[in-house]
N, C-alpha and C positions, 0 to 999 in steps of 0.2 A: 130776197125785192128778184135777188136771179136777169136780168140786165147785162142780154149778152156782149152789148160793151161802154159797159160803166166804168167811167173812168175817170180815180180817182189820183187824188198830187199825192206822190212818190218823192217831187223832188217840192222841202220845202227851203232853198235852199236861195238864194241871189239868183242862180240861172233861173230861175222860174219862162219858160213861152209865154205869148202874149197870152196865145189861148186858154194856157193856163188861169196867169190871171183873170183876163176875167171872167172867169166862168167857173173856178169852184166854190165852190158860198159855202160863204164865211158866216162863221159863227158865231155873237155874243153875247155874247153871258155871262153871269160871276159862277168863277169855278167850282166853291165851296155853296150848298142853300139850303135851307131848314127844314126837316123831314118836313111834308102837309104843308110848307109857309111857299104863294104865289110869290111869284120872277118872275122877268121878263128877261126874252129872246128873237135877237134881230135877228132874222137872216138874209142876209147879204149875196148879190155876184160881185166876183173882182172887187177884187181890198182897194189889189193895186191899180188896176183900169176900172173905169165901171162898163158892168154892158148893154151893150147900144139895146135898143127898146126899139125900133121899127116896123112895121109891120111886111118883110123882109128876113127880118133879122130878132130876135127875142123868146128871152125863158116862155115857156109856156105855165107853168107850172113846177112847186115843190111841194116833198112828200117829207113828213116830220114823224124821224121813230126817237122814241128812249128804244131804246139796243135792238127788236126785235117787233116790242111793243107799237105801231101806231097812233099816233099822239092827234094830223092833222096836216090837211090841202091847206096850200096857199095855188090860186089862177090868177093867172097875168095877161090883161094884151095886151096887141104892142103900144097901147098910147098908156100905160100907166109904169110908173117905178117900179126896178125886179128888187125890192126891200116889203118887210115882214116884219111886226114886229105881235107875238104872238106872249099871254098870262098860262104859266103851264105855277104849277107841283109836284113836287115826285113825294114817294120814302120810298124808293132805294134806290144806291151813285146810282151811275149807266153811264152809257153812249149818248149824247144828241146823236141822232145820223139824223142826216139833207138825201135827199136825194133828187134830181134835177132837172128837167128835162130844154134843153134848144133847137126851136127848132129847125139853124143851122147842123147845128156842131152832134146834137146829141144828149146823151143822160152822161154827168158827170158827178160827186159828187164831198162833200163835205160833213166830219166825225167833232166833235169835242166832247169829251170825258167830264164831268158833273163827280163831284161828292156831292149823295148830302150824309148833313149832321144834324143829331138831338140835338 
């Protein structure tokens, strides 16, 4: 992506900042999936604290990648809930990476490893 100000959650402990709690993309999906079979991936913002969505502060979009391959982009408006469920299939194990943009706090990254089995 090359975002010069990309923020990634490095602290996975209990002492995350409020900013991290609201902005880091959270990826919900199985840890293992079958090769070539569809499964659902849900992306939300703020596992502990839901990100606000209003005209002055909102998640504008996120991009979803399987390693470095682009899979989808989801755009939001301030009147929407910052959550999306996508149906995917994978042929090989990878890291699902979400790159999101908050209009006030910039770019944020979240990721989850997926194992693909036969």
